C-alpha positions as CSV (number, residue, x, y, z in Angstrom):
1,X,106.3,135.2,-7.4
2,X,104.9,132.2,-9.2
3,X,101.2,131.2,-9.2
4,X,101.5,128.6,-6.5
5,X,103.4,130.8,-4.2
6,X,100.8,133.5,-4.7
7,X,98.0,131.2,-3.8
8,X,99.7,129.7,-0.8
9,X,100.3,133.2,0.5
10,X,96.6,134.1,-0.1
11,X,95.4,130.9,1.7
12,X,98.0,131.2,4.5
13,X,97.1,134.8,5.3
14,X,93.4,133.9,5.5
15,X,94.1,130.9,7.7
16,X,96.3,133.3,10.1
17,X,93.3,135.5,10.5
18,X,90.9,132.6,11.4
19,X,93.6,131.0,13.6
20,X,94.8,133.9,15.4
21,X,92.0,136.6,15.6
22,X,90.4,137.3,18.9
23,X,86.9,135.9,19.7
24,X,85.7,139.4,19.4
25,X,87.1,139.9,15.8
26,X,86.0,136.7,14.3
27,X,83.3,134.2,15.7
28,X,85.4,131.1,16.8
29,X,82.8,128.7,15.4
30,X,82.8,130.6,12.0
31,X,86.7,130.4,12.0
32,X,86.6,126.6,12.7
33,X,84.1,126.1,10.0
34,X,86.0,128.2,7.4
35,X,89.3,126.3,8.0
36,X,87.5,123.1,7.8
37,X,85.8,124.0,4.5
38,X,89.2,125.3,3.2
39,X,90.9,121.9,4.2
40,X,88.0,120.0,2.5
41,X,88.4,121.9,-0.7
42,X,92.1,121.6,-0.8
43,X,92.0,118.1,-0.2
44,X,90.3,117.8,-3.5
45,X,93.5,118.9,-5.3
46,X,95.4,116.2,-7.0
47,X,98.3,114.7,-4.9
48,X,100.9,116.5,-7.0
49,X,99.1,119.9,-6.3
50,X,98.8,119.1,-2.7
51,X,102.5,118.4,-2.3
52,X,103.2,121.6,-4.3
53,X,100.9,123.6,-2.0
54,X,102.5,122.2,1.1
55,X,106.1,122.8,-0.3
56,X,105.0,126.5,-0.9
57,X,103.6,127.0,2.6
58,X,106.9,125.7,4.0
59,X,108.8,128.0,1.6
60,X,106.8,131.0,2.4
61,X,106.9,130.4,6.3
62,X,110.4,132.1,6.5
63,X,109.0,135.4,5.3
64,X,106.8,135.7,8.5
65,X,108.5,137.8,11.1
66,X,106.3,136.4,13.9
67,X,107.6,133.0,15.1
68,X,104.1,131.7,15.9
69,X,102.9,132.8,12.4
70,X,105.9,131.3,10.6
71,X,105.4,127.9,12.4
72,X,101.7,127.9,11.7
73,X,102.2,128.6,7.9
74,X,105.1,126.0,7.8
75,X,102.7,123.3,9.3
76,X,99.7,124.5,7.4
77,X,99.8,121.6,4.9
78,X,99.7,119.0,7.5
79,X,97.0,121.1,9.4
80,X,94.9,121.0,6.2
81,X,95.5,117.3,5.7
82,X,97.3,117.6,2.5
83,X,99.3,114.9,0.9
84,X,103.0,114.5,2.0
85,X,103.0,117.6,4.1
86,X,104.1,116.0,7.4
87,X,107.8,116.9,6.5
88,X,109.5,119.6,8.6
89,X,110.2,123.0,6.9
């Protein structure tokens, strides 16, 4: 697995926890704050890096057995406001 795919998988897995955990498991306000901070930090990447990360999310999405998780990961670049990430997986 290349570096970008490894980073994308790590980011996606963290985002999945924040997005799909029950309120009793992760405070909803903290989850939103964490996702917003993640988006802010990733938007500071260069446009080429943002495109590569968005593509990595789309590429990884097929590896998630749960359909909701796969769809979430496929659209994660767009959800995080990354460049050129509105394309379908």
